[in-house]
C-alpha positions as MATLAB code, in Angstrom:
seq = 'MAKIDQQLFTTHEHALEKEFELCPKCGCELSVKHSKHGGFIGCNNYPSCDYTRPLVQHESIETQVIEGSVCPDCGNELAVKSGRFGIFIGCTNYPVCSHIEKHDQSESKDEIACPKCKMGHIEHRTSRFGKSFYACSAYPKCKFLVNYPPVAETCPDCGCGILVERKGAAGMRLECPEKDCKYKRPV';
ca = [
     128.229   42.033   95.512;
     125.430   42.132   97.968;
     121.977   41.228   96.915;
     119.787   44.322   96.308;
     116.598   44.476   98.318;
     113.846   45.094   95.774;
     111.387   46.252   98.450;
     113.284   49.545   98.650;
     112.400   50.341   95.040;
     108.718   49.428   95.031;
     106.061   52.069   95.417;
     103.717   51.869   98.322;
     100.026   52.647   98.095;
     100.259   55.658  100.431;
     103.136   57.151   98.412;
     100.956   57.390   95.324;
      98.230   59.365   97.063;
      98.993   63.069   96.943;
      97.968   64.930  100.061;
      96.328   68.275   99.307;
      93.982   70.775  100.840;
      90.785   72.059   99.253;
      89.819   75.696   98.830;
      87.019   76.731  101.236;
      85.562   79.083   98.581;
      85.413   76.932   95.437;
      86.607   73.436   96.421;
      89.603   73.433   94.057;
      93.094   72.396   95.176;
      95.334   74.809   97.131;
      99.082   75.139   96.584;
     102.040   77.221   97.748;
     102.512   80.351   95.618;
     105.245   82.984   95.632;
     105.075   86.777   95.362;
     107.418   89.705   95.963;
     106.192   89.763   99.587;
     107.003   86.073  100.207;
     105.193   82.751  100.063;
     101.475   82.225  100.582;
      98.836   79.561   99.999;
      96.493   80.271   97.098;
      93.763   78.583   95.091;
      94.783   76.869   91.837;
      91.539   78.146   90.296;
      92.900   81.730   90.181;
      91.659   84.205   88.705;
      88.173   82.673   89.023;
      88.741   82.201   92.760;
      90.848   84.713   94.731;
      91.236   82.756   98.008;
      94.633   83.259   99.703;
      96.023   82.892  103.196;
      99.455   83.434  104.770;
     101.887   80.543  104.740;
     102.713   81.138  108.411;
     100.005   82.138  110.849;
     101.325   84.658  113.404;
     100.107   84.201  116.921;
      98.022   87.054  118.229;
      97.223   87.506  121.877;
      93.659   87.882  122.995;
      92.683   91.197  124.534;
      93.313   91.002  128.282;
      91.589   93.563  130.488;
      93.813   95.102  133.179;
      91.819   94.982  136.415;
      91.600   98.284  138.299;
      92.920  100.412  135.420;
      91.049  103.489  134.249;
      91.279  105.269  130.893;
      92.090  108.955  131.529;
      89.951  110.030  128.552;
      86.665  108.137  128.999;
      86.867  106.244  132.325;
      86.583  102.695  130.900;
      89.101   99.956  131.679;
      92.404   99.564  129.830;
      93.471   96.314  128.160;
      96.605   94.684  126.753;
      96.099   94.372  122.984;
      98.020   93.172  119.947;
      98.455   95.444  116.917;
     100.518   95.599  113.756;
     103.448   97.163  115.635;
     103.285   94.687  118.519;
     101.692   94.609  121.944;
     100.295   97.813  123.469;
      97.887   99.032  126.161;
      94.698  100.710  124.939;
      91.161  101.584  125.955;
      88.490   98.838  125.880;
      85.996  101.351  124.443;
      88.091  101.511  121.249;
      85.971  102.883  118.405;
      84.665  105.655  120.641;
      87.881  106.268  122.619;
      91.291  105.799  120.981;
      93.489  106.303  124.077;
      96.811  104.408  123.985;
      99.316  104.281  126.854;
     102.877  105.254  126.026;
     105.179  102.352  126.933;
     108.277  104.537  127.358;
     107.017  106.936  130.019;
     110.195  106.357  132.080;
     112.209  108.111  129.352;
     110.059  111.269  129.494;
     112.100  112.697  132.416;
     114.712  114.018  129.973;
     112.382  115.931  127.670;
     114.179  117.867  124.949;
     112.403  121.038  123.851;
     111.619  121.371  120.154;
     114.170  123.770  118.604;
     111.694  124.946  115.958;
     108.475  125.831  117.805;
     109.771  125.860  121.435;
     106.280  124.659  122.520;
     106.492  120.866  122.233;
     109.183  118.363  123.061;
     110.994  115.778  120.938;
     109.606  112.241  121.281;
     110.437  108.876  119.722;
     108.011  107.648  117.059;
     107.750  104.773  114.588;
     106.550  105.146  110.995;
     104.007  102.799  109.421;
     106.946  101.015  107.789;
     108.630  100.339  111.159;
     111.351  103.017  110.895;
     112.246  105.018  114.023;
     112.395  108.805  114.045;
     112.148  111.680  116.528;
     109.482  114.368  116.100;
     107.869  117.282  117.901;
     104.957  116.399  120.200;
     102.970  119.353  118.784;
     102.866  117.552  115.422;
     100.096  119.041  113.311;
     101.289  122.568  114.093;
     105.047  121.830  114.173;
     106.499  119.399  111.648;
     110.066  119.248  113.027;
     111.685  115.804  112.914;
     115.118  114.156  112.913;
     116.103  110.591  112.069;
     118.740  110.164  114.789;
     118.517  110.343  118.620;
     118.571  113.983  119.783;
     120.818  115.350  122.522;
     119.905  118.489  124.514;
     122.946  120.504  123.517;
     123.115  123.711  121.488;
     125.197  123.726  118.306;
     128.195  126.076  118.822;
     128.320  127.008  115.110;
     124.722  127.809  114.137;
     122.881  127.917  117.490;
     120.430  125.079  116.730;
     118.770  123.898  119.959;
     119.761  120.227  119.617;
     122.489  117.937  118.287;
     121.929  114.397  117.023;
     123.923  111.298  117.860;
     125.143  109.369  114.788;
     127.362  106.370  114.305;
     130.053  106.714  111.656;
     133.175  104.864  110.561;
     135.191  106.605  113.285;
     132.635  105.762  115.991;
     129.845  107.716  117.674;
     129.698  111.453  117.068;
     127.426  114.415  117.734;
     126.436  116.584  114.803;
     124.079  119.407  113.984;
     120.805  118.372  112.284;
     120.680  121.559  110.184;
     121.598  120.911  106.523;
     123.628  124.118  106.134;
     125.685  123.544  109.305;
     128.625  121.098  109.102;
     129.366  120.883  112.857;
     130.570  117.414  114.006;
     132.505  116.192  117.019;
     133.273  112.766  118.523;
     131.368  111.689  121.609;
];
């Protein structure tokens, strides 16, 4: 048998030292904690100290002013900003003016009229939880919405002003968004 190198089994001085970070609030040690929302770094002196921070820091872009742009509401410049739903273009005079540019203005050529109020049009929106849906542009007055992409076609059974495009086991199909109507047909 070969001779065993004993240096492999000895402890080194730097291996005994535990590397740790101190809490900026109380000076106690920080460690990785787990919650239902994922991992985070928290103070070991909890509940006396409530310091926490995310395990992964997400990069956020700095606000970049777009030269030569003008806000249609207040006249200030527009800027590229980062928000909780991603990057968007908004007014630099934010607390006073809350103008935001729609990023999908190229899609607005095929506006579908709202079948309920006939005043607004159906537009794509995102909920605060990140889910997509389609709602009337005259929202506070008209609360019409559908969860699937609308198609400007009248339902032959009930006369509803739109059909929605859904994906099923048999493939893509158009169906009526009204609960009482059972109209469906393949695309």
